[in-house]
C-alpha positions as CSV (number, residue, x, y, z in Angstrom):
1,M,47.6,120.4,127.8
2,D,47.9,123.3,130.7
3,S,50.8,124.4,132.6
4,F,49.3,122.9,135.5
5,E,49.2,119.5,133.3
6,S,52.5,119.6,132.0
7,F,54.6,120.7,135.6
8,E,52.8,117.5,136.9
9,Q,53.9,115.0,134.1
10,A,57.6,116.6,134.4
11,A,57.5,115.8,138.3
12,C,56.5,112.2,138.0
13,K,59.2,111.8,135.0
14,A,61.7,112.9,136.8
15,F,61.4,111.7,140.3
16,D,60.4,108.7,139.6
17,F,63.8,106.6,140.3
18,L,62.5,107.7,143.8
19,C,59.9,104.8,143.3
20,D,62.2,102.5,141.3
21,R,65.3,102.8,142.7
22,F,64.3,104.1,146.1
23,G,61.2,102.1,147.4
24,F,58.7,105.3,147.3
25,Q,55.7,105.2,146.9
26,S,53.9,106.4,143.7
27,P,53.1,110.1,143.1
28,E,50.1,111.8,144.6
29,I,49.4,114.9,142.7
30,E,47.3,117.7,144.5
31,R,46.2,121.0,143.4
32,L,45.7,124.0,145.9
33,G,44.6,127.1,145.0
34,R,47.2,128.2,142.4
35,E,49.5,126.1,143.3
36,S,49.8,122.2,141.9
37,Y,52.3,119.8,144.2
38,V,53.2,116.1,143.2
39,H,54.5,114.1,146.7
40,F,56.7,110.6,146.9
41,Q,56.8,109.3,150.4
42,K,58.5,106.4,151.8
43,G,57.5,105.9,155.3
44,P,57.4,108.9,157.5
45,R,59.7,110.9,154.6
46,I,58.1,113.3,152.0
47,V,59.4,115.1,148.7
48,S,57.4,117.2,147.7
49,I,57.7,119.7,144.3
50,A,55.8,122.8,144.0
51,W,54.8,124.8,141.5
52,E,52.5,128.4,141.4
53,P,52.4,129.9,138.3
54,G,54.9,132.9,137.9
55,T,57.7,130.8,140.0
56,P,60.1,128.0,139.4
57,P,59.5,124.8,140.8
58,I,60.8,124.3,144.3
59,V,61.8,120.7,145.7
60,E,60.9,120.4,149.8
61,L,61.6,118.1,151.9
62,F,59.3,116.8,155.2
63,L,60.2,114.6,158.0
64,P,59.1,114.2,161.6
65,T,59.9,117.1,163.6
66,E,61.0,114.5,166.6
67,G,64.4,113.7,166.6
68,S,65.2,115.9,163.5
69,G,67.0,118.9,165.0
70,L,64.5,121.4,163.3
71,P,62.1,123.7,163.7
72,A,58.1,122.6,163.2
73,T,56.5,123.9,160.5
74,P,53.2,124.9,161.8
75,W,51.0,123.7,158.5
76,A,53.1,120.9,157.9
77,E,51.6,118.6,160.7
78,R,50.2,115.0,159.5
79,D,47.9,112.8,161.2
80,G,48.9,115.0,164.5
81,V,52.8,114.5,163.9
82,P,54.7,117.4,163.8
83,Y,56.8,117.8,160.8
84,S,59.1,119.9,159.4
85,R,60.3,121.2,155.9
86,R,64.1,121.6,154.8
87,F,65.3,122.1,151.1
88,P,67.6,120.0,149.7
89,G,71.7,120.7,149.8
90,R,73.1,122.0,146.5
91,I,75.9,120.0,144.6
92,G,77.4,122.0,142.2
93,S,76.0,124.9,139.9
94,G,72.1,123.1,139.8
95,P,69.1,125.5,139.2
96,G,68.7,126.4,142.7
97,S,71.9,126.9,143.7
98,S,72.5,130.7,142.8
99,N,69.9,131.4,140.3
100,R,66.9,130.4,140.8
101,E,65.1,130.9,137.8
102,G,67.1,127.8,136.2
103,P,69.8,127.4,133.7
104,R,69.8,130.5,130.8
105,R,66.7,131.6,131.9
106,G,65.3,135.4,132.5
107,P,63.2,136.4,135.4
108,H,60.5,136.1,133.5
109,A,60.6,132.7,132.2
110,W,58.4,131.5,134.7
111,K,55.5,133.4,133.3
112,Q,54.7,131.6,130.9
113,P,56.7,128.0,131.2
114,T,56.5,125.5,128.0
115,A,56.5,121.7,129.0
116,V,60.2,121.9,127.9
117,M,61.3,124.2,130.4
118,F,59.5,121.6,133.2
119,E,61.3,118.7,131.8
120,E,64.9,120.4,131.7
121,Y,64.7,122.2,135.2
122,L,62.7,119.3,136.7
123,A,65.3,116.6,135.3
124,E,68.7,118.9,136.7
125,E,66.4,118.9,140.1
126,A,66.6,115.2,140.5
127,R,69.5,115.0,140.2
128,N,70.6,117.4,142.9
129,L,68.4,115.5,144.9
130,E,70.1,112.1,144.5
131,D,73.5,113.8,144.3
132,A,73.0,116.1,147.5
133,E,70.2,114.2,149.6
134,L,71.3,110.7,149.0
135,I,71.0,109.5,153.0
136,F,67.5,111.5,152.8
137,I,66.2,109.3,150.2
138,S,67.5,105.9,151.7
């Protein structure tokens, strides 16, 4: 299994609670160039987990711009509807709160990630999403 497959499987597993408990659709996997995305959608809201080799995965939230108070993200438009992007809030000292490399990982750890690294990191990101963004995912 290559690193992209490891990332995609770990993201699907860690964030499957969105489907099971919050009614999101099954994940869609998309590869564009050097990046891979796992998208979960519920109505107009999207939780996207992205990974590019050499960097830790990131979680992004997308929602229609109208009424959000956020600026439109030009490349995020969907079917002619302007969308905005934001990052989840942080609870406690999760992997993204102060050190985007994750717990106990050096600055070069993401150059050769393992399946276990993805699983641990994304499980913690999923817990943070549920804790910090309950209104968005409900």
